[in-house]
N, C-alpha and C positions, 0 to 999 in steps of 0.2 A: 417601428415596424408599419406598413400601411395596411390599410383593411384588403388593398386587392394581392397583396404578395403573400406567394404560398409559404406556410410553416415548413422550415426545413428541419426542424427539430425531431430528431429519431423519438420513436412512440417505445418506450418499454414495458413489458410485463411487471407483474408485483415481483416474479421469480427473479427477474434481471437485475431490477432494484436491488434486492434483498442481497445477490449475490458481489455486487458492485460496491454495497454497504459494507458487505464482510471484508471483501480485497481491502479498501479504503482503509478499514478497522485494523485488518492486518500489518498496513503500510505504515500506517501511526505506531503499531506495536515496535516495529524496526526501526522508524525514526528515533524512538526512546532508547531503544537499544545501544542504536548507532553513537547518540550524541550522550548519552550517560557512561559508554565505555570508557570514556578520557579520564573519569575518577580514576580508576582501576590503575591507571599509569602513573598517577600522580602520586599514588600511594604504595608505589614499587611492587605492585602486581601484576606483571605485564603480562603472564601469561594468561590470567583471568582477563585482563583486557583484549587481548586477540582472542580468546574463543569466544567473547562478547560481541567484537566485530567480525568474526565469521557468523557467528548465529543471527546477526543483524542483516548481515548481508543473504544469506540463504531466507531469511523471513521477508527481506523487503524483493527478494525473487518470488517468490510465491504470492504475495499480495499483488506485485505487479502483474503475475500471470492471472491472476483471479480478477483481475480490475479489464484485462484486457478481454479476458473470456465472456465476460458478461456483459462488454461493451459490444463482440462481434457477435453475440448469440442471436438468431433471428428466425 
C-alpha cells in the first residue's frame, strides 16, 4: 500500500467485531460437528450420524447468518 492510496478496509465497531467472532466460533463448532459425524457411520450408528449432520448443517447456517449480519451492519 502506498502512502497516497485510500484505506478501503471497512471500519467495524467493537460490537460488530464481537458479533463476527461469535459467528466464526459457531461456524467452527459446525465444522467439528460435520467432520466428526463420520465416526458414527463407522460404528454402525447411522441414525446418530445423520442427526449430527443435520445439526451441523443447521449450526453452519446460523453461523453463516451471524457472520454476514455482523459484516453488513453499519
